[in-house]
N, C-alpha and C positions, 0 to 999 in steps of 0.2 A: 461569555458573550458565546464562542462557538467552540464547543468539543469534540476531538475526534477520538474514540475508541475504538483500537483494535482487540481481537481476541483470536485463537486461533494455532499461537505458536506451541510450540512443547520440542520433544526429542523424538526423532524418528530415523531409521535406518537409512543408510546409503540406498538410493534407487526407491526411496519409498515416495509419498508424497503427503500434502500438508496442502489444507485452505486455509487460509487467510481471511478476518472479517472487520469493516472498518465502517461504523457509523458514523453520522455528522449530526450533531445535536445542539440547539440553540435558535439564534435569530437568523434564519438562511431565507432569503431572497431566492437565488441561483448559484449554484455552485456549478464551476465553470472547467472544472478537471479535480479529479481522483486518482490518485495515484499512490505509489510505491515505493521508498528508499531503501536500502538497508545499508548497514554499517557494521563492520567488524572489529573490534579491538585493536586500537590503533591505525586503523585505517579512514580515507575518507568515507563517507558518506556516497555511496551509489545510486545511481534510478536501475530501479526493477523495471516498473514498469507505469505509464501513464495514461489515462484516456480522457479525452477532451472531444467537443462538439466537432473536431475534425477527425476523427479515430485514432487510434490505439498506437502509444510507441514502445517497444520492449529495448533495454537495456542489452548489449551485444551475448552477454554470457549467458541470458535466460531467453535466450530466443527459440523457441519450436518446443519450451518446455513447459513455460509458466501463462497461462491464460490470466486477463484482468476482465473484468466484468463488473455492470453497474446497476443496482438499481433505484432507478430515480423515486421511486418513490417512498423509498427507507432512506433516503440519503445516503447510502451506504456502499461500498465496492468489495468486491472480492478478488482474494488473490488464489488462484490454482498453482499450485505446485507440484509438479510434477518431476521423478528421475532425479531426486534431492544427490547431490554430493555434499560431499565434508567442506568443502571449499565455500560452500553457501551458509555455514552456520554464522548467523549472525545475529543483531536485531533489526527486526522488520521493522518501519513506519510508517504510517500513513500520512499522505499528505494531500490537500485540497486546497483550492483555490475557488475561493467564496466571496461570493456580493453578498454582505450584511446588512448592504441600508441602500435607497436606489439615489445615483446622485452622486454618489462616494467610489472610490474605487474599490477594487478587489482586494482581501487579504490573503495573502499565505498561513495556513492552518498545519499544526502537527501535530500527529499524535504521543503517545507517552512509550509508544512501542511496544514489540510483543517479542520475546527470546523464541528461534528456532535454532535448535542444534542438528546436527546431521553427525551421527557417530554410529558406531557399532558397538 
């Protein structure tokens, strides 16, 4: 029904920047929220950033360095990541709360993830 596709991951040196993209496709009535989570091997998935109608929330480790944005016309979200550190190496997942049918509850969707590796 709905798919989220991430792109933009890759290898970057410490202190460098990357911009991740995520686009939702399928039957979409309304996107309530879009955001990014990340998960390193053996660790819990954690919030990176999420944007809703009420505003934007960032995980503490990325505040001041990462910026999330939305393009509603494209059903897309972007994550600008600056001053990257090796500890931020992880698979980054796009997440969205999407209403796919009126009268029904919105659902949570996840992308397949894109690898971000911060290393020299």
